[in-house]
N, C-alpha and C positions, 0 to 999 in steps of 0.2 A: 398449849392450846394451838390447834391448827388454824390457818387463816386462808382466805381465798386469795389467790394471786391477783384476782381482779382488784380487790380493795387495796392490796399492798402497792401494786404498780400505779394505780391512779393516785394514791397518796404519796408515792415516791417520785420517781423520775417522770411518770406519765408517758413512758415509752415501753416498747417491747411487745409482749403478748397482747396487751390491751391498748396499744398505742392508738391515740385518737387519729381520725382521718386527717385532721388539720396538720398535726405534727408530721405524719407520714408524707403529706404533700409538701410541707415546708422543708423537710429533710432531704427530699430528692424529687425527681419528676416521675416517680413510680406510682401508677394508679392502683388504688386498693379499694375493694368493695367493703361496705359496712356489714360485717359478718360477726355474729356472736361467737366468742371464743369458747372452747371447752372450759369447764370449771376444774381447776387443778389446785386444790388446797395443799400448800406445801407442808411437808412433814416437820414436826418439831425437831430442832437441832440439825436440820439437813445440811450436809456438805456434799460436794461432788468432786470426783476425779475424772478428768476427760483426757483421752489419749487420741492423738491424731498424727497424720504424716507431717514430716518436717516441711517448713515453708519452701516455696519456690523463690519468692523475693522477700526481703525483710519486712516490707509493709504488711504482707500477709499475716505474719506472726504478730506484729505490733497491733494491727487493727483487731485481730481475733482476740488477743489478750485484753485490749481495751473494752471490747464488747462484753467479754466475760466479767470484767470488773464492773461494768454498768449493770449487769444482771445481779451481781452481789450487792451493789448499792440499792437496787430496786427491791430486792427480796430478802437480803440478809444472808443468803446462801453463799458460803465460801466455795469458790471453784478453783481447783488446781488443774492447770492444763499442761500436759507433757507432750512434747513434739519428738517423734522418733523417726529414724531413717525409713524410707519407703520399703526397703527390702526386709525390714524387721516388723512392719505393722501386721502382716498376716500371721507371722509366728506368734506375736504377742496376743493377737486376737484369739488364736487357738488355745494358748495357755490359759487365758482368762476364761474362755468358755469351758474348758475341760476341768479347771480347778474350782470354778465357781467363786473366784475371788479376784480382786483387782479393780480396774477402773469401772465406774458406773456406766460411762458412755465411751464408746470407741467409734471414731470416724475412720472406717476402713475403706477397702476398695471393692467396687463392682459387686460380685456375687456373695460377699461375706455374710450378709444377713441370712441368705438362703442356705449356706453351709451350716450355720449355727442357730437356725430358727427355733429349735427346741430350748435354747438357752436364753431367749430374748423375750422382752415384753412388747406386745404390739403397740404401735404408735398411730393407729388409725385415726384416733380423735384429733391429734394435732395435724396429721397429714391432710385430712379432709378440711379442716379449718383453713390451713394455709392455701390449699388448692382453691377453695371457694373465694378466698380474699384476694389472691394474687393471680387470677386469670387462668387457673388450671395448671396441672403438671404436664411436662413435656413427655414425649413417647419413651425415651430411655429411662426417665425417672419412674414412670409407671411400671416398666419392666423390672427394674432393679428394686423398687420399693415394695411392691405387692407380692404376696405369696401367689404362686402359679395358679391361674384360673380362679382367683378370689379377689375380693376388694379389701382384703385384710393387709394392712401395711406392717411389715416387719423391719423395714429400714426406712430411713429418711434421707433420700439423695440430696447432697449438699452442693454439687456442681460437678462438671466434667471437663477434662482436658482433651482437646481435639488433636487430630494428626493428619492435616491436609498435605497435599504436595507443596513443596517449597522449591522455588526455582529462580534462576537468574534470568531476568527479563531480556537483557541485551544478548545473552548467549542463545536463548531460545529464539529470539527474533532473527539473529544471524543465521540460525539453522533453517530459517524459512517458515517459522510458525509464530503466530501472534499470541497464542495461548496454548494451554495443554489440551490436546485432543481428548474428547470424551470416549471415542471408540478405540478398541484394541489395536486395529490396524494402524490408525493414525498415531497412537501412542508409541507403537513399535517403530514406526518410521521416524518419529522425533528422536527416540533414544538412539537409533542407528545413525542419524545425522549428527547428534551430539558426539557420538563415539568417533565418527570420521573426522570431526573437527578437533579431536583431542580434548574435548570438554565433556566427559561422560556423566551419565546419571549413576546413582548408586543407592541400593536399598538393602537393608539389613536382612541377611539370611542366617545369621548366627543366633544363638540362644539369648536374644535381647528381649527382656520382659515387655517393653513397650513397642519398640520399632520392629523387632522380628515378628512378633505376633500381629502387629498392625499390617505389615506388608503381606504376609501369608494370607491373612483374612481377606484383605482387599482383593488379592489375586483370585482366590477361590470364589468369593462372593460375587465378583464382577462377571464371572462366567455362569452364575446361577447355581453354584455348588454350595454345600453346607456341611458342617461337621456332624450335626445331629438332626434327625428327622423330628417332625412335630410330636411324634409319639414317644420321643426319648430314646429311640434306637439309633445306632451309628448310621450315618448317611454319607460319609465321606467318600466311599468307593462308588463313584457315579461317573457317567459319561461327561457330566459338566466338570467334575474335578479333573478328569483325564485331559479334557480339552484345555483347561487352565494350565496344567503341567506341560502339555505340548507347547503351549504359547510361551511358557517360561523358558523352555529350551532355546527359543529364538531370542527372547528378551535378555536373558542372563549374559550372553557374550558382549552386550553393549555396556555392561556395568564396569565401573572402576574395579581393578583387581582387589581382592581381599574381602569382599562383602560376605563371604561364607563364614568369616570369623568375626564379623562386626558385632559389637555390643551396643548398648543404648547411647553411648557417647561417641561412637566411631563416626557416624555420619555428620554429627555436629562439627567435629574436628576437620573432616574432609571438606565440608562445605565452606567453613570459615577460612580454610587455607588454600582456596582456589584449586582444589583437586577434584571436587564433585560439584555438579551444577544443577542437579535435579534430584531431590530426595523426598522423604516424608518425615515430618516432625511437628512438634507443638510450637507455640509461639515463643518458647524459651530460646530457640536458636536465633530467631530474628532479633529479640531484645538484647541478647548477649552481644551480638555483633553491633547493634545500633549504639550501645552504650560504651563501646570500646573504640577509641579513635583509630586504632589500627585496622579495624574491620568495618567501620562505619560506611565506607564507600560500597562494600559488598552488601550491607543491609539496605542501602539506598537503591540498589539494583535488584533486590529480592522481592518476589511476589509469592502469594499463597493462592492455591486453588483447591477446591474440593476434589477429593479423589475421583478419578475418571469413572463414570458409571459403567462403561462396557455394556453388558447385556442386562444389568440391573436397572430397576425403575428409578432408583435414587442413589446418590453417592455412597458406596459401601465402606462405611467407617463407623466404628463404635467407640465413643469417647471413654477415656479412663475416668471412672466415676467415683467420687467420694461418697460414701454411704454410711450414715450414722446408725448406731445400734444402741439400745438400752438393755442392759443385762438383767436377768431375773434376780441375780444375787444382790442387786442394789437395795439398800434399805430406804431409798428415797425416790421411788419411781415418778411421783408427781413432779418433784423438783427437777429430775432429769429431763422429763418431757417438756416442762416449762422452759428449761434452759435451751433446748433445741428449737422450740418455737420462737423464743425471744431472739435467738441468733439469726433466724431467717426472716424476721420482720424488717421492713424497709429501712428504718433508721439505723439498724445494725448491718443488715446484709448488703445493702447497696454500697456503703463505704468500703466494706470488705471486698466486694466484687471489683470496685474501681481500683483498690489497692493492688489487686492481682494482675492488673493491666492486660486482661484477656486470657490469662493462662487457665483459669477456671471459668467455665460458662454456666449460667444459671439453669436450674431445673424447673423454675416457675415462669410462666409466660409473661407476667407483668414486667419482669426485669429485662425483657427485650429493649425496654425504653431507657435502660441505664446509660448514663453518660460514658460508661466504659466503652461503648460501641460507637460513640460519636466523635472520637478523637482521630487517632491514626487510622486511615482507611485500610491499611494492611492488616489491621487487627479485627476489623468488623466481621470478617468471614468466620471467626470463632464463635460469634454470638449464637449460632444455631447448632452448636455441637450436639445438643441433646435432642434435637429434632431429627432423629435418625430411626430408620426401620431395622437397624442391625444391633446385635449385642453379642457378647462372648457366649459361644454355644449356640448361635443361630443355626437352625430354626427351632431348636428344641426348647423345652422348659429350662429355666435357670435353676441349676442344682449344684450340689457338691461335685458332681461329675464334670460339669462344664468348667468349673474352676480348676479341677485337677488336670483335665486335658490341656487347658491353657498353660498351666504351670509345668506340664510335662513336655511342652513344645511339640505336640503331635503334628499340627499343621506346618509349623516352621521346619521341622526336620524332614517331613515329607517333601516339601519344596526344595530344601537344601540337597537332598539325596538326588533329585532329578537335575538340579542345576549343576551339581558336581559330576554328573555322569555315572554315579554309583548305582542308580536304579532307573529303570524305565518308568514312565508315568503309570503304567498299569501295575507294576510291582510296588511302586511307592504308595499308590492308593490302597492296595491290598494290605500292606504293612500298617498304614495309618488306620485302617479299619480294625485290624487285629489289636492295635494298641488302644483304640477308642473303646473296644469291647470291654476293656478292663474297667472303664468308668461308666459305661452306659449299658442298658439292657440289650442283649442280642435279639436279632429278629427271630 
């Protein structure tokens, strides 16, 4: 016999999808509207297998597992959660989609639901419920969650990791700057001053999944360039891109040597060892230094700033986004959707958010009030990670092509070829356009 999740939760823990407003307010300081939830009668004998990326900090996993256990206690649905390496999650998502077997729910990255949308169950009902209850969805969540040009949700964004500039306050001040300039000319002067002082900046120009793509995207976007036009055709070969690459020819000589070969861990090591004094990273670098007595003094001197806007209207940065999917092959779609909704309710989500100490930022506006952002002031900047006008594949629709171009390092290698002197800006932009044409429609 099926049953309404409403009855079961009210009769069980009294938390989760149908958590009362009083409990939500007592559990945290998160405001929640009185919104009727969707009816999701859980299937007989339902069990769930959930796959997600490995933890950043141990409390991430601990709290996530504890929340899953609460869902089991409330509904009787057994939930198995497997954590896999970041570099493996995309491959395992592809295998699951192509074989029609495996996890019921996968929390993948960024565009994943758009790549496999024909293999997924829509989650519009729970997305609209959560948005109405918790102050609406943030810009990046709307981009990654909904099918292009529709209000149909194919993914449920769970949070995003930001990549602002990370810098040593004392060194920047000694160079004659109180903060990181917003304009290109000022940023170049700062990096030149740091180089003259023997305390250089460094940004990844190697095939680094996070840092390489983040720097290349910032550079091009800050000049008004973009990989894809709004109609889905390649847009990288533009005067804006060429202006950005000409700027890079001046900027790159100020970097610490070796950034052309940097992976995602390289700038962390260089910054923590007093070799690099301005870079781009998530909150992980700061906390790893803060929690190590040997590097705690460096952490105390470290500041975060949103990426310089340059010519853009807002800081050009797209957060690395966790994006949950429910697969068509699941025998228990209601249980799967109920699980995701439960995990994003305040009694579960806010403790998980706090456990991540700022590494993941919320997709729902109400969680701006989380105590996560009221402690260390150096972490507060990450609160607005998903309030961005940029996404992977900007300005085009989010498609399998944008995911493939990002994975193929089209923009990174374009920038690296100019920085290394192997190509002129014009030649590099033409080559990037040629490569992008494999993934996007030609003009």
